[in-house]
C-alpha positions in Angstrom: 23.9 121.4 80.3 25.0 117.9 79.2 21.6 116.5 80.1 19.7 119.3 78.4 21.7 118.9 75.1 21.3 115.1 75.3 17.5 115.5 75.7 17.4 117.9 72.8 19.5 115.7 70.5 17.5 112.6 71.4 14.2 114.6 70.9 15.3 115.3 67.4 16.4 111.7 66.8 20.0 112.6 66.3 22.4 109.7 66.5 25.4 109.7 68.8 28.5 109.3 66.5 31.2 109.8 69.1 31.4 109.8 72.9 34.3 110.2 75.2 34.3 110.4 79.0 36.2 113.0 81.0 39.7 111.8 82.0 41.7 114.2 84.2 44.8 112.1 84.1 44.9 112.2 80.3 43.9 115.8 80.2 40.8 114.9 78.2 37.4 116.4 78.6 34.1 114.8 78.0 32.8 115.0 74.4 29.7 113.8 72.6 28.9 114.3 68.9 25.5 113.8 67.4 24.9 113.5 63.6 22.3 116.1 62.7 22.4 115.1 59.1 25.1 113.9 56.7 26.9 117.2 56.6 26.3 118.5 60.1 27.2 117.6 63.7 26.2 118.9 67.1 29.1 118.6 69.6 29.2 118.9 73.4 32.5 119.5 75.1 33.2 119.6 78.8 36.6 120.8 80.2 38.6 118.2 82.0 39.7 121.0 84.4 36.2 122.1 85.4 32.6 121.5 84.8 32.6 124.3 82.2 31.1 123.1 78.9 30.0 124.3 75.5 28.2 123.2 72.4 29.2 123.6 68.8 27.4 123.0 65.5 29.7 122.1 62.6 28.9 121.5 59.0 29.3 122.6 55.4 26.2 124.8 55.1 26.7 128.1 57.2 23.1 129.1 57.1 21.9 125.7 58.4 24.7 125.7 61.1 23.7 129.2 62.3 20.0 128.3 62.5 20.7 125.1 64.3 23.0 126.8 66.8 20.4 129.4 67.5 17.8 126.7 68.0 20.0 124.9 70.5 20.8 128.1 72.3 17.1 129.0 72.6 16.4 125.6 74.2 19.1 126.3 76.9 17.8 129.5 78.4 20.2 131.2 80.8 22.9 128.6 80.2 24.7 130.1 77.2 27.0 133.1 77.9 27.4 135.9 75.3 30.9 136.9 74.1 30.5 140.1 76.1 29.6 138.2 79.3 32.7 135.9 78.8 35.0 138.9 78.4 33.4 140.7 81.4 33.8 137.6 83.6 37.5 137.3 82.8 38.1 141.0 83.5 36.1 141.1 86.7 37.3 137.8 88.3 38.3 138.7 91.8 40.2 135.6 92.8 42.3 132.9 91.1 39.5 130.3 91.1 37.0 132.6 89.5 39.6 133.7 86.9 40.4 130.1 86.1 36.8 129.3 85.5 36.3 132.4 83.4 39.4 131.6 81.3 38.1 128.1 80.5 34.6 129.5 79.7 36.2 132.0 77.4 38.5 129.5 75.8 35.3 127.6 74.7 33.3 130.7 73.8 35.8 133.2 72.4 35.0 134.7 69.0 36.1 132.7 66.0 38.2 135.6 64.7 40.9 137.5 66.6 39.7 139.9 69.3 42.2 142.1 70.8 40.4 142.5 74.2 40.2 138.7 74.6 43.8 138.3 73.5 45.1 140.8 76.1 43.2 139.2 79.0 44.6 135.8 78.0 48.1 137.2 77.5 48.1 138.8 81.0 46.8 135.6 82.6 49.4 133.5 80.8 52.4 135.7 81.5 51.7 137.8 84.6 49.4 136.0 87.0 51.3 135.2 90.2 49.6 131.7 90.5 51.2 129.2 88.2 48.1 127.1 88.0 46.2 130.1 86.7 48.9 130.6 84.0 48.7 127.0 83.1 44.9 127.0 82.8 45.0 130.2 80.7 47.3 128.3 78.3 45.2 125.2 78.3 42.1 127.4 77.5 43.7 129.1 74.5 44.1 125.7 72.9 40.4 125.9 72.0 40.7 129.5 70.6 43.1 128.6 67.8 44.1 132.2 66.9 47.6 132.2 65.2 48.3 135.4 67.2 48.8 133.2 70.2 51.8 131.3 68.8 54.4 134.0 69.7 52.9 134.1 73.2 53.1 130.3 73.6 56.7 130.3 72.4 57.6 133.1 74.9 55.9 131.3 77.8 57.6 128.0 76.9 61.0 129.7 76.9 60.6 132.0 80.0 58.0 130.9 82.5 59.4 130.2 86.0 57.4 127.0 86.5 58.2 123.8 84.7 54.5 122.7 84.3 53.6 126.0 82.7 56.4 125.8 80.2 55.4 122.2 79.4 51.8 123.2 78.9 52.8 126.0 76.6 55.0 123.6 74.6 52.1 121.1 74.3 49.6 123.8 73.1 52.2 125.3 70.8 52.7 121.9 69.1 49.0 121.5 68.7 48.7 125.0 67.1 51.5 124.2 64.7 50.1 120.8 63.8 46.7 122.5 63.0 48.2 125.0 60.6 
């Protein structure tokens, strides 16, 4: 999708105002932002964990943002998952690898406001999955969701998970949540 969005942005003459390469060691995904106009930006994010990516349109005028996001989505046929598809993918994932990918996708594409169904799938993956890497990826993925309802979950995982890296990831995401409040 990165090439498609880049072509779309350049076709509109949008200027790149920020670009960052993926860096697994620094746990940093790829990111590119294009200035659509003075008060609006198109952003492309790619997870450092996988090739899962998303786009966002941010700005001060909601109607313009919605219209622009719809335009971008229309120019990416078959590449943008609906909220229902994201939830379904998490619920149906048959193996740890598929679940990890679905969690990252859903972290990028979860609804802006709290959704109990999404929350419960993430909660289960963060606390009950037998593979510690899946628990860690679930926690990393909720960093993008930014629902305050996740704070108690992050604190609990930080205090109780059996694996040091999962506890550390929960602490890192918790601090990011608290800093954003």
